[in-house]
C-alpha positions in Angstrom: -57.2 25.1 23.9 -54.2 22.9 24.1 -54.6 19.1 23.7 -51.3 18.5 25.4 -49.5 20.5 28.0 -46.2 20.0 29.7 -46.2 22.4 32.7 -43.1 23.2 34.8 -41.5 19.9 33.9 -38.2 18.9 35.4 -36.2 15.8 34.3 -32.7 14.8 35.5 -30.3 12.0 34.7 -27.9 11.2 37.5 -28.5 14.5 39.2 -27.9 16.4 35.9 -30.9 18.5 34.8 -32.0 17.8 31.3 -35.3 19.7 31.5 -36.0 22.4 34.0 -39.2 24.5 34.3 -40.1 23.2 30.9 -43.4 24.3 29.3 -45.0 23.2 26.0 -48.6 23.5 24.7 -49.7 21.6 21.6 -53.0 22.1 19.9 -55.2 19.3 18.5 -54.4 18.2 14.9 -51.0 20.1 14.8 -47.6 18.7 13.9 -45.1 20.2 16.2 -41.4 19.5 15.8 -38.7 19.6 18.5 -35.5 20.8 16.9 -32.1 21.5 18.5 -28.5 20.3 18.9 -27.6 17.1 20.5 -28.2 17.1 24.3 -30.8 19.9 24.2 -33.5 17.7 25.6 -35.7 17.0 22.6 -35.6 13.2 22.8 -36.0 13.4 26.6 -39.2 15.4 26.0 -40.5 12.9 23.5 -39.8 9.9 25.8 -41.5 11.8 28.7 -44.6 12.2 26.6 -44.5 8.6 25.6 -44.2 7.5 29.2 -40.7 5.9 29.0 -39.5 8.5 31.5 -41.0 10.1 34.6 -40.9 13.7 35.5 -39.2 14.7 38.7 -41.4 17.8 38.9 -44.3 19.3 37.0 -47.4 17.9 35.2 -48.2 16.4 31.9 -51.8 17.1 30.9 -53.5 15.4 28.0 -57.2 16.1 27.1 -57.4 17.9 30.4 -56.4 14.8 32.3 -53.3 14.3 34.4 -51.0 11.9 32.6 -48.0 12.5 34.7 -48.0 9.0 36.3 -50.0 7.1 33.7 -48.0 4.1 32.6 -47.0 3.5 28.9 -49.6 0.7 28.5 -52.4 3.0 29.4 -51.4 5.8 27.0 -52.9 5.3 23.6 -50.0 6.8 21.8 -48.2 5.6 18.6 -44.4 5.7 18.6 -42.2 5.5 15.5 -38.6 4.7 16.4 -35.4 5.8 14.7 -34.4 2.2 13.8 -37.9 1.1 12.8 -38.0 -1.6 15.6 -39.8 -4.1 13.3 -39.9 -7.8 14.0 -37.7 -9.5 11.4 -39.4 -12.9 11.8 -42.9 -11.4 11.1 -44.5 -10.4 7.8 -45.5 -6.9 7.0 -49.1 -7.8 7.9 -48.1 -9.3 11.3 -45.9 -6.3 12.1 -48.7 -3.9 11.5 -51.3 -6.2 13.3 -49.1 -6.5 16.4 -50.8 -3.7 18.5 -54.3 -4.8 17.4 -53.7 -8.3 18.6 -52.4 -7.0 22.0 -55.8 -5.2 22.2 -57.7 -8.4 21.5 -59.2 -7.3 18.2 -61.0 -10.0 16.3 -59.2 -11.6 13.2 -61.8 -10.0 10.9 -61.4 -6.5 12.4 -57.6 -6.8 12.5 -57.5 -7.8 8.8 -59.7 -4.9 7.8 -57.8 -2.3 9.8 -54.4 -3.5 8.6 -55.4 -3.4 5.0 -56.9 0.1 5.4 -53.7 1.3 7.0 -51.4 -0.3 4.4 -53.4 1.6 1.8 -52.9 4.9 3.7 -49.1 4.4 3.6 -49.1 3.1 0.0 -48.0 -0.4 0.9 -51.0 -2.4 -0.4 -49.9 -5.7 -1.8 -46.9 -5.9 0.6 -48.7 -7.9 3.3 -46.8 -11.1 3.0 -43.3 -9.7 2.6 -40.7 -9.8 5.4 -38.7 -6.8 6.5 -35.4 -8.0 4.8 -37.3 -7.8 1.5 -38.1 -4.1 2.1 -36.2 -0.9 1.3 -35.5 1.6 4.1 -38.4 3.8 3.1 -40.8 0.8 3.0 -39.6 -0.3 6.4 -40.4 3.2 7.8 -43.8 3.1 6.2 -44.5 -0.2 8.0 -43.4 1.3 11.3 -45.7 4.3 10.7 -48.6 2.0 9.8 -48.1 -0.1 12.9 -48.1 3.1 15.0 -51.3 4.4 13.3 -53.4 1.2 13.1 -54.3 1.3 16.8 -55.9 4.7 16.1 -53.7 6.5 18.6 -54.6 9.8 20.4 -51.1 11.1 19.7 -48.4 10.2 17.2 -44.7 10.4 18.2 -41.7 10.3 15.9 -38.1 10.0 17.1 -35.7 11.0 14.3 -37.5 8.6 11.9 -35.6 9.6 8.7 -32.0 9.7 10.0 -31.2 6.2 8.6 -32.3 7.0 5.1 -30.3 8.5 2.2 -31.0 12.2 1.2 -33.4 11.5 -1.7 -35.4 9.0 0.4 -35.6 11.4 3.3 -37.1 14.1 1.1 -39.8 11.8 -0.3 -40.6 10.3 3.1 -41.0 13.6 4.8 -43.6 14.5 2.2 -45.3 11.1 2.9 -45.3 11.8 6.7 -46.9 15.2 6.2 -49.5 13.8 3.8 -50.5 11.0 6.2 -50.6 13.4 9.2 -52.8 15.9 7.4 -55.0 13.2 5.8 -55.7 11.6 9.3 -55.6 14.9 11.2 -53.6 13.3 14.0 -51.8 15.4 16.6 -48.1 14.7 16.1 -44.8 15.4 18.0 -41.7 15.0 15.8 -38.1 15.0 16.9 -35.3 15.8 14.5 -31.9 17.5 14.3 -32.5 18.4 10.7 -33.7 21.9 10.2 -35.0 21.6 6.7 -36.9 18.4 7.6 -38.7 20.1 10.5 -39.4 23.3 8.7 -40.9 21.4 5.7 -43.5 19.3 7.5 -44.4 21.2 10.7 -47.2 23.5 11.7 -44.9 24.8 14.5 -41.3 24.2 15.5 -39.9 24.4 19.0 -36.2 25.4 18.9 -34.6 23.9 22.1 -31.4 24.7 23.9 -30.1 23.3 27.1 -33.5 22.0 28.2 -35.7 25.0 27.4 -37.6 26.2 24.4 -36.0 29.3 23.0 -38.7 29.9 20.4 -42.0 28.1 19.4 -43.5 29.5 16.2 -44.4 28.8 12.7 -41.4 27.7 10.5 -41.7 30.8 8.3 -41.6 33.1 11.3 -38.6 31.4 12.9 -36.8 31.5 9.5 -37.3 35.2 9.1 -37.5 36.5 12.6 -35.5 34.5 15.2 -36.1 35.8 18.7 -32.7 35.0 20.2 -29.0 34.9 19.2 -29.0 31.1 19.7 -32.0 30.5 17.4 -30.5 32.9 14.8 -27.2 31.1 14.8 -28.8 27.7 14.8 -30.9 28.4 11.7 -28.2 30.1 9.7 -27.8 33.7 10.7 -24.0 33.5 10.9 -23.3 37.3 11.1 -23.9 39.3 14.3 -23.3 43.0 15.2 -23.4 44.1 18.8 -24.8 47.7 18.8 -23.8 50.3 21.4 -26.6 52.8 20.6 -30.2 52.7 19.5 -32.7 55.4 18.3 -36.3 54.7 17.3 -37.3 56.5 14.1 -40.3 56.3 11.8 -40.2 52.9 10.1 -37.6 51.3 12.4 -34.4 52.1 14.3 -31.0 53.7 13.8 -28.4 51.6 15.5 -24.8 52.6 16.3 -21.7 50.4 16.3 -18.0 51.3 15.9 -19.0 54.9 15.1 -21.1 53.8 12.2 -24.9 54.0 11.6 -27.1 51.1 10.7 -30.7 51.4 9.7 -33.0 48.5 10.8 -36.5 48.2 9.4 -39.4 47.9 11.9 -40.0 44.3 12.8 -43.4 43.5 14.3 -42.4 39.9 15.1 -38.8 40.5 16.2 -37.3 40.3 19.6 -37.9 42.6 22.6 -37.6 46.4 22.1 -34.4 46.4 24.2 -32.5 44.1 21.8 -29.0 45.4 20.9 -27.8 42.5 18.7 -28.3 42.4 15.0 -28.3 39.2 13.0 -28.2 38.6 9.2 -27.9 35.6 6.9 -24.8 35.2 4.6 -27.1 35.2 1.6 -28.5 38.7 2.4 -25.2 40.5 2.5 -23.5 41.8 -0.6 -19.9 42.7 -1.4 -19.2 45.8 -3.5 -15.9 47.3 -4.7 -14.0 49.1 -2.0 -15.5 52.6 -1.3 -13.0 53.9 1.2 -14.3 56.8 3.2 -17.3 57.2 0.9 -19.3 54.4 2.5 -22.9 55.0 3.5 -25.1 53.9 6.3 -25.4 50.1 6.5 -22.0 49.8 4.8 -18.7 48.7 6.3 -15.2 48.2 4.8 -13.2 45.1 5.2 -10.7 42.7 3.7 -11.4 39.3 2.3 -9.5 36.6 4.2 -11.1 33.5 2.7 -12.7 32.9 -0.6 -14.5 29.5 -1.3 -16.2 28.5 -4.6 -19.6 26.9 -4.0 -20.7 26.3 -7.5 -23.4 28.9 -8.3 -21.9 31.3 -5.7 -18.7 32.2 -3.8 -18.5 32.3 0.0 -16.3 34.9 1.5 -15.1 35.6 5.0 -14.4 39.3 5.4 -12.5 40.8 8.3 -13.9 44.2 9.4 -13.5 46.4 12.5 -16.8 44.9 13.7 -15.6 41.3 13.4 -15.7 38.6 10.7 -18.7 38.4 8.3 -19.6 35.4 6.2 -21.1 36.3 2.8 -22.5 34.2 0.0 -22.6 35.9 -3.4 -23.3 35.0 -7.0 -20.2 33.7 -8.9 -20.5 36.0 -11.9 -17.6 38.0 -10.5 -15.1 36.6 -8.0 -13.3 38.8 -5.4 -9.8 37.7 -4.5 -8.5 36.9 -1.1 -6.7 39.9 0.4 -8.9 42.3 -1.6 -10.4 45.3 0.2 -14.2 45.5 -0.3 -17.3 47.2 1.1 -20.1 45.2 2.6 -23.7 46.3 2.2 -26.2 45.3 4.9 -29.9 45.6 3.8 -32.0 47.2 6.5 -35.0 44.9 5.8 -32.9 41.8 6.4 -31.1 42.9 9.6 -33.0 41.3 12.5 -32.7 42.3 16.1 -32.3 39.4 18.5 -32.1 38.9 22.3 
């Protein structure tokens, strides 16, 4: 049963709908990320859960209680902001203790809880330092400790790693996942970084224009996107619009441009009526030009752009079914203008809505 439910939520800014008929269920102990392009509504969703915004329509249920109109001060939620939001005139200890003092905890209990939480985030011994003496990663750990020390019912992250460099982001996302799993706290995480969300989440919600297009485990979304938007957003840059479809043992035979394409059976794929195929650039292969001898799942084309990526080349190939982007090992380089034949593996061609 869901710990948190947003049901038929509508939120608007100046009469412009940001969320409409929005629904989300989150189970206890899970880390769920909201991922999508700018303006999709992910931060609005987080702020609504936190209580910074109020829904125009719908209900927010938490632990089977109606939280729709519960003020921020009455929601025992921890919030980690993008810019840390630490108090520069306070020590690390005082920053972490801030929420406990608002709750009138005794000095002895405050000291005990702060030291325990600093140990969890690997900042023991930093109690007397000030924020200007800390690195970006250390500041973010202090912000996480401050959010967790009040023992929140829910932990909320708003793009917490966007101000850190690439190496620090990678180590901090491991720390966030470690802390979340160690404490077993239900967490909602907002980011625009696909790799970041996929690496730490139990589930990812891909959002587009105020709706969730797909909510699933990261591995399922990566391999089996449900819609064209999700596929494009997570790196399926090649699409084929089919004009015919026949179900056969083990999958489908699709028709496009007078050519046949075999698609393997996909239990987790989109609806049976899907007529759009999607495939990642890494899964396509370029072969020497076969002319009229091409087989099923092959199409001829001409390379229009060739780019060296280090361990591979990226090609843009113009075909009668449109442009295809292909990444291929750099052992042999095809030249711009060269005619080639593209092979499309049936196991990697995914049908999307």
